[in-house]
C-alpha positions in Angstrom: -76.7 101.4 24.8 -78.5 104.4 26.2 -78.9 104.4 30.1 -80.0 108.1 30.3 -83.4 108.3 32.3 -85.6 110.9 33.7 -84.0 111.7 37.3 -86.1 112.1 40.4 -84.8 115.7 40.4 -86.2 116.5 37.1 -89.5 115.0 37.9 -89.7 117.2 41.0 -88.9 120.3 39.0 -91.6 119.5 36.4 -94.2 119.0 39.2 -93.1 122.3 40.8 -93.9 124.1 37.6 -97.3 122.6 37.4 -98.0 122.7 41.1 -97.1 126.4 41.7 -98.4 128.3 38.8 -101.9 128.5 40.4 -100.4 129.4 43.8 -98.2 132.2 42.2 -101.3 133.7 40.4 -103.4 133.7 43.6 -100.7 134.5 46.1 -99.3 137.4 44.2 -102.7 139.2 44.0 -103.4 138.9 47.6 -102.1 141.4 50.2 -98.7 140.3 51.4 -98.4 139.7 55.1 -95.6 141.2 57.1 -92.5 139.1 56.9 -92.1 137.2 60.2 -88.8 136.8 61.7 -87.8 134.2 64.4 -87.6 136.5 67.4 -84.8 134.4 68.9 -82.5 135.3 66.0 -83.8 138.5 64.7 -85.2 141.2 66.8 -85.9 143.6 63.9 -88.9 143.8 61.6 -89.5 145.2 58.0 -89.5 148.8 57.9 -92.1 148.9 55.1 -91.7 152.6 54.3 -88.0 152.4 54.1 -88.2 149.4 51.9 -90.6 151.0 49.6 -88.3 154.1 49.4 -85.4 151.8 48.5 -87.3 149.9 45.9 -88.1 153.1 44.4 -84.6 154.4 44.3 -83.1 151.2 42.7 -83.5 150.0 39.1 -85.3 146.7 38.7 -84.8 143.9 36.1 -87.2 141.3 34.7 -90.4 143.1 35.5 -93.4 142.3 33.3 -94.7 145.0 30.9 -98.2 143.6 30.9 -101.0 146.0 29.9 -103.2 145.2 33.0 -101.5 146.1 36.3 -102.9 143.2 38.3 -101.0 140.8 36.0 -97.7 142.4 36.2 -96.6 140.9 39.5 -97.6 137.4 38.9 -96.1 137.4 35.4 -93.0 138.8 36.7 -92.6 136.1 39.4 -93.6 133.3 37.0 -91.0 134.8 34.5 -88.2 134.6 37.2 -88.5 130.8 37.3 -86.9 130.4 33.9 -85.5 133.8 33.2 -83.7 134.7 36.5 -80.3 134.0 34.9 -81.0 136.4 32.0 -82.5 138.9 34.4 -79.4 138.7 36.6 -77.0 139.2 33.7 -78.9 142.1 32.4 -78.7 143.7 35.8 -75.0 142.8 36.3 -74.0 144.3 33.0 -76.2 147.4 33.0 -75.8 148.4 36.7 -73.3 146.5 38.6 -70.4 146.8 36.3 -71.1 150.1 34.5 -72.4 152.1 37.4 -71.3 150.1 40.4 -75.1 150.2 41.4 -77.2 147.7 43.2 -80.4 146.6 41.5 -83.7 144.8 42.5 -84.3 141.2 41.3 -87.9 139.9 41.5 -87.9 136.3 42.8 -90.1 134.0 44.8 -87.0 133.0 46.6 -87.1 136.1 48.7 -89.9 136.3 51.4 -90.9 139.7 50.0 -90.4 138.7 46.3 -87.5 141.0 45.8 -83.8 140.6 46.3 -81.3 143.5 46.5 -78.3 142.5 44.3 -75.1 144.1 45.3 -72.3 145.0 42.9 -69.0 143.0 43.2 -67.2 146.1 44.6 -69.0 145.6 47.9 -68.1 142.0 48.3 -65.2 142.4 50.8 -67.0 144.8 53.0 -70.3 142.9 53.1 -68.9 139.5 53.5 -66.9 140.5 56.6 -69.6 142.3 58.5 -70.5 140.8 61.9 -73.6 138.6 62.4 -75.1 141.3 64.5 -75.5 143.5 61.4 -75.9 140.8 58.5 -77.2 137.4 59.3 -75.5 134.9 57.1 -76.3 131.6 58.6 -79.9 132.0 59.0 -80.3 133.5 55.7 -78.7 130.3 54.4 -80.9 128.0 56.5 -84.0 129.9 55.3 -82.7 129.8 51.7 -82.5 125.9 52.0 -85.9 125.9 53.8 -84.6 123.5 56.3 -87.5 124.2 58.8 -89.8 122.1 56.6 -87.5 119.1 56.5 -85.6 118.6 59.8 -85.7 119.7 63.3 -83.8 123.1 63.1 -83.6 123.4 66.8 -80.1 121.7 66.5 -78.9 124.8 64.9 -79.3 126.7 68.2 -75.9 125.4 69.0 -73.7 125.0 65.9 -71.6 122.3 67.4 -71.3 120.3 64.3 -69.9 123.4 62.4 -67.4 124.0 65.3 -66.2 120.4 64.8 -65.7 121.1 61.0 -63.6 124.2 61.8 -61.4 122.4 64.2 -61.1 118.8 63.2 -61.3 119.4 59.5 -59.2 122.5 59.4 -56.2 123.1 57.0 -53.8 122.0 59.6 -55.6 118.8 60.6 -57.2 117.6 57.4 -54.1 115.7 56.3 -55.0 113.1 59.0 -57.9 111.9 56.9 -55.9 111.3 53.8 -55.0 107.7 54.4 -58.5 106.7 55.2 -60.1 108.6 52.3 -57.6 107.1 49.8 -58.2 103.6 51.0 -62.0 104.2 50.7 -61.7 105.8 47.3 -59.9 102.6 45.8 -62.5 100.3 47.4 -65.5 102.6 46.4 -64.4 102.8 42.8 -63.9 99.1 42.7 -67.3 98.4 44.1 -69.2 101.0 42.2 -67.3 101.3 38.9 -65.9 97.8 38.9 -62.5 96.5 38.3 -59.5 95.9 40.7 -60.0 97.4 44.1 -63.3 95.8 44.6 -63.8 94.8 48.2 -62.7 91.2 48.7 -62.7 89.9 45.1 -59.1 90.7 44.1 -56.6 87.8 43.8 -53.0 88.9 44.6 -51.8 86.8 41.8 -54.3 88.0 39.3 -52.8 89.9 36.3 -54.2 93.2 35.4 -56.5 93.0 32.3 -58.3 95.4 30.1 -62.1 95.5 31.2 -64.9 95.9 28.8 -66.8 99.1 28.4 -69.5 99.7 31.0 -72.4 102.2 30.6 -73.5 104.1 33.6 -75.4 107.1 34.7 -72.3 109.3 35.0 -73.9 111.6 37.8 -74.8 108.8 40.1 -71.6 106.8 39.5 -69.5 109.8 40.5 -71.6 111.0 43.5 -72.0 107.6 44.9 -68.3 107.1 45.1 -67.9 110.4 47.0 -70.9 109.6 49.2 -69.2 106.6 50.4 -65.9 108.2 51.0 -67.4 111.1 52.9 -69.4 108.6 55.1 -66.1 107.0 55.8 -65.1 110.3 57.4 -68.4 110.8 59.1 -69.2 107.5 60.6 -66.0 105.4 60.1 -65.0 102.2 58.3 -67.7 99.5 58.2 -70.9 101.7 58.5 -69.7 103.7 55.4 -70.3 100.6 53.4 -73.8 99.8 54.7 -75.9 99.8 51.5 -79.0 100.6 53.3 -77.6 103.6 55.0 -76.0 104.9 51.7 -79.3 104.3 49.9 -81.4 106.2 52.6 -79.2 109.1 53.0 -79.1 109.5 49.1 -82.9 109.5 49.1 -83.2 111.8 52.1 -80.9 114.4 50.3 -82.7 114.0 46.9 -86.2 114.5 48.5 -84.8 117.6 50.3 -83.3 119.3 47.3 -86.4 118.5 45.3 -88.6 120.0 48.0 -86.5 123.1 48.3 -86.9 123.6 44.5 -90.8 123.5 44.9 -90.8 125.8 47.8 -88.6 128.3 46.1 -91.3 128.6 43.5 -94.0 129.0 46.0 -95.3 132.3 47.1 -94.4 133.0 50.9 -98.2 132.9 51.8 -98.5 129.4 50.8 -95.2 128.0 52.0 -96.4 126.7 55.3 -99.1 124.5 53.6 -97.0 123.4 50.6 -93.8 122.8 52.9 -96.0 120.5 55.2 -96.7 118.4 52.1 -93.4 118.4 50.1 -91.5 117.9 53.5 -93.2 114.5 54.0 -90.8 112.4 51.8 -87.8 114.1 53.4 -89.0 113.4 56.8 -89.8 109.9 55.9 -86.4 109.1 54.6 -85.0 111.0 57.6 -86.8 108.7 59.8 -85.6 105.5 58.0 -81.9 107.1 58.3 -82.5 107.6 62.0 -83.3 104.0 62.4 -79.8 103.2 61.4 -78.1 106.1 62.9 -79.6 106.2 66.4 -78.4 102.7 67.6 -75.0 103.5 66.3 -74.9 106.9 68.1 -76.3 105.3 71.3 -73.4 102.6 71.2 -70.8 105.4 70.6 -72.1 107.4 73.4 -72.2 104.5 75.7 -68.6 103.6 74.9 -67.6 107.2 75.3 -69.2 107.5 78.8 -67.7 104.2 79.8 -64.2 105.4 78.7 -63.3 102.1 77.4 -59.8 101.5 76.5 -60.4 101.3 72.9 -62.0 104.7 72.9 -59.0 106.1 74.8 -56.6 104.8 72.3 -58.6 106.8 69.6 -59.6 103.7 67.6 -62.7 105.6 66.5 -61.3 108.5 64.6 -64.3 109.9 62.7 -66.7 112.9 62.6 -69.3 111.2 64.8 -66.7 110.6 67.6 -65.5 114.1 67.4 -69.0 115.3 67.6 -69.9 113.2 70.6 -66.9 114.6 72.4 -67.7 118.2 71.6 -71.5 117.7 72.4 -70.6 116.3 75.9 -68.5 119.5 76.6 -71.7 121.6 76.0 -74.0 119.7 78.3 -75.6 116.3 78.6 -78.7 117.4 76.7 -76.7 117.5 73.5 -75.8 114.0 73.7 -79.3 113.0 72.8 -79.0 110.4 70.1 -81.8 111.8 68.0 -80.3 115.2 68.1 -76.8 114.0 67.0 -78.5 112.0 64.2 -80.1 115.3 63.0 -76.8 117.0 63.0 -75.2 114.2 61.0 -78.0 114.2 58.4 -77.6 118.0 58.1 -73.9 117.6 57.5 -74.4 114.6 55.0 -76.6 116.8 53.0 -74.7 120.0 53.0 -71.2 118.5 53.0 -71.0 115.1 51.5 -73.4 115.7 48.7 -71.8 119.0 48.0 -68.6 117.1 47.3 -70.5 114.7 45.1 -71.8 117.8 43.1 -68.1 119.2 42.5 -66.7 115.8 41.6 -69.5 114.7 39.2 -69.4 118.0 37.4 -65.6 117.9 37.0 -65.7 114.4 35.5 -68.6 115.4 33.1 -67.0 118.7 32.1 -63.7 116.8 31.3 -65.7 114.4 29.0 -67.7 117.2 27.2 -64.8 119.5 26.3 -63.3 119.2 22.8 -59.8 119.1 24.6 -60.7 116.0 26.7 -57.8 113.9 25.4 -55.3 116.7 26.2 -56.6 117.3 29.7 -56.9 113.5 30.6 -53.4 112.9 29.3 -52.1 116.0 31.2 -53.8 114.8 34.4 -52.5 111.3 34.1 -49.0 112.6 33.4 -49.0 114.7 36.6 -50.3 111.8 38.7 -47.8 109.3 37.3 -44.9 111.6 37.9 -45.8 112.4 41.5 -46.5 108.7 42.2 -43.0 107.8 41.2 -41.8 110.3 43.6 -44.0 109.6 46.6 -44.2 105.9 47.7 -47.1 106.7 50.0 -49.4 107.2 47.0 -52.4 109.1 47.2 -52.4 109.0 51.0 -49.3 111.1 51.0 -50.0 114.8 51.9 -47.2 116.2 49.9 -48.3 114.4 46.7 -52.0 115.6 47.2 -50.7 119.2 47.7 -48.7 119.1 44.4 -51.8 117.9 42.2 -51.8 121.2 40.8 -53.4 120.4 37.5 -56.1 118.4 39.2 -56.7 121.3 41.5 -57.0 123.6 38.6 -59.5 121.2 36.8 -61.7 121.1 39.9 -61.4 124.9 40.4 -62.3 125.6 36.8 -65.3 123.2 36.8 -66.7 124.7 40.0 -66.3 128.2 38.6 -68.5 127.2 35.6 -70.8 124.9 37.5 -72.3 127.2 40.0 -75.1 125.8 42.1 -77.1 129.1 42.2 -77.4 132.2 39.9 -77.2 134.5 42.9 -75.9 133.4 46.3 -74.0 134.5 49.4 -77.4 135.7 51.0 -77.3 138.1 53.9 -80.4 139.4 55.9 -80.0 142.8 57.3 -80.8 142.4 61.0 -79.1 145.4 62.7 -79.2 149.1 61.7 -80.2 150.0 58.1 -77.2 149.0 55.8 -75.4 151.8 54.1 -74.9 150.7 50.4 -73.6 154.2 49.4 -75.1 157.1 47.4 -77.3 158.0 50.3 -79.1 154.6 50.1 -79.9 152.3 53.0 -81.2 148.8 53.1 -83.8 148.4 55.9 -83.8 145.6 58.5 -85.5 142.5 57.2 -84.3 142.9 53.5 -82.3 140.1 51.9 -79.3 141.0 49.9 -77.1 138.7 47.7 -74.5 138.7 44.9 -74.8 137.8 41.2 -72.1 135.1 41.8 -72.7 133.0 38.7 -72.0 136.0 36.5 -69.1 137.2 38.7 -67.5 133.8 38.0 -68.2 134.2 34.3 -66.9 137.8 34.0 -64.8 138.3 30.9 -62.9 141.0 32.6 -61.5 138.4 34.9 -61.2 135.4 32.7 -60.1 135.2 29.0 -62.7 133.2 27.1 -64.8 133.0 30.4 -67.5 130.7 29.3 -65.0 127.9 28.0 -63.9 125.1 30.2 -60.1 125.2 30.4 -59.0 122.5 32.9 -55.4 124.0 33.2 -56.6 127.6 33.4 -55.1 128.1 36.8 -52.2 125.7 36.7 -50.8 126.6 33.3 -49.4 130.1 34.2 -47.5 128.7 37.2 -46.2 125.9 35.2 -45.1 128.2 32.4 -43.6 130.7 34.9 -41.5 127.9 36.5 -41.2 130.2 39.6 -41.9 129.5 43.2 -43.1 133.1 43.4 -45.9 132.6 40.9 -48.5 130.6 42.8 -51.7 129.5 41.4 -55.1 130.1 43.2 -56.0 126.7 44.6 -59.6 125.4 44.8 -60.0 126.3 48.5 -59.0 129.9 48.0 -62.1 132.2 47.6 -61.5 135.3 45.3 -64.0 137.8 43.9 -64.1 135.6 40.7 -64.4 132.3 42.6 -67.0 132.0 45.2 -68.5 128.3 45.6 -67.0 128.2 49.1 -68.2 131.7 50.0 -66.0 134.6 50.9 -64.5 136.4 54.0 -64.9 135.3 57.5 -67.8 133.0 56.8 -66.1 131.0 54.1 -66.8 127.3 54.2 -64.9 125.7 57.1 -64.8 122.2 55.2 -63.3 123.5 52.0 -59.8 122.0 52.8 -61.3 118.5 53.2 -63.4 118.9 50.1 -60.2 119.9 48.2 -58.2 117.1 49.5 -60.7 114.4 49.1 -61.9 115.3 45.6 -58.4 115.7 44.3 -57.6 112.2 45.6 -60.7 110.8 43.7 -60.0 112.6 40.5 -56.3 111.4 40.6 -57.5 107.7 41.1 -59.9 108.1 38.2 -57.5 109.3 35.6 -54.9 106.6 36.6 -57.4 103.7 36.6 -60.2 104.4 34.3 -61.0 105.5 30.8 -64.2 107.7 30.7 -66.0 108.8 27.7 -69.4 110.7 27.0 -72.1 108.5 25.3 -74.2 111.3 24.1 -73.7 115.2 23.4 -73.1 117.1 26.7 -76.2 118.7 28.2 -76.9 122.4 28.2 -77.0 124.0 31.6 -80.5 125.3 32.6 -81.8 127.2 35.6 -85.2 126.9 37.5 -85.5 130.1 39.3 -82.2 130.5 41.4 -81.1 126.7 41.1 -78.9 125.6 38.3 -80.2 122.0 37.4 -77.4 119.5 37.5 -76.8 117.1 34.7 -78.3 114.1 36.6 -79.0 112.0 33.5 -75.7 112.2 31.7 -74.7 108.8 30.4 -71.0 107.8 30.3 -69.1 104.8 29.5 -66.2 103.6 31.6 -63.7 100.9 31.7 -60.8 99.8 33.8 -57.4 100.7 32.4 -54.7 98.0 32.1 -52.3 99.2 34.8 
């Protein structure tokens, strides 16, 4: 039985190709306007002469050699849609690795159609520069084009990220383990089927082997994680609201699809195209707000009333932490619509990112020729630890010892990068010294070739092969406490999904803990197999297209 179907994301990418070819051809032949910067965040403007001088100094990759000059730029930009991966690899091998030199990467992603790609040797220095010199956050916001989809005024004060840093920090994240473990069991039961389903299990019922069930693997995995993440965001009860889950899923899918189109659109047309492609996202955002706003109003009312239930801390979720933090910044931040916008932004950037990680890991395990070995090794680890920890997957010590599960997820994240180049930074202070007498002027966007840094054969043996126990095997073989494996929340120059340096993702400990719980539950309770040959990874511009149509077959184990 074949359940694969054309996903909404794939349709959006196809529409993007058709819609923007004409825009590229027209926009690239017109005079490019000066890049505008929001004066509230950036006081500097492009120094066109300095920029032109820099671009003359640095080598470029992926430039069209068309006979007619007027065709070179549009053909270069169109070529970047499908060849950006190859272009970046060429620059990485020719310039970054051999000469430790930056290079220019043509791309419609950048406002001036060119990115300065820095070599890995500059990673530590660049990633730890202050926001007054290199803008990290606003480069990311513009990369996601959020101004076309939501009210970005909430980012004037990053209260919701402050909550992530404090309440989901490494020292506090274990407090969520019990609730996420419970929701993982219930979500798997409701979505995948079998025991654990909400309300339909008889205590006297004997475990039985279920029949094979055919599912869209991507959706089956991401929907489990969506519900578990919503448990942390809005608490028990609301996290199971089917309408809320569906509308937030549609909101995020529409946003990511719109971003893909805008990345292929020349800057001169983005305002017009953004107003159109942003409509579905704003529509689903409005439908989400109809559910969120009454909830937020009630929570704010209870918080203001200081009811006994609230004082006892019965509401222990992100929304409640956010309300408390917003109140400390002033009453204007308690506006239910603004809090709802913050929650939607977090749901998209946070919960769906976890779904991406989990779904890729499950599919990678199914695709690899060593699937039986890896699944057996994971089940062995989980079974052994469960015998030692009666608290089960809610036990912090057990979660911390899931080394093979951690290695599997880290390896999948290494291979399943979201972008070809990432870690964008915008030069906003004085020109950035990148060595050899070269300076990057204010207003220029820089980035790193992260996909190829994570696939560097100098860092990893057989770097393009999925080896689930790549990181745990050396530590197990050494059998020494001094030999510690790199865990999935630890950024290194060869592992950058969570960023690097002082701006590394503040939610990475929660992501690590929760997705390890989910993977452990899956290998203990389900058999999973691939229905068709595994999909090849492809890129559209800077976005790696996820395998959203991968069919799997699953069945509940006899436990």
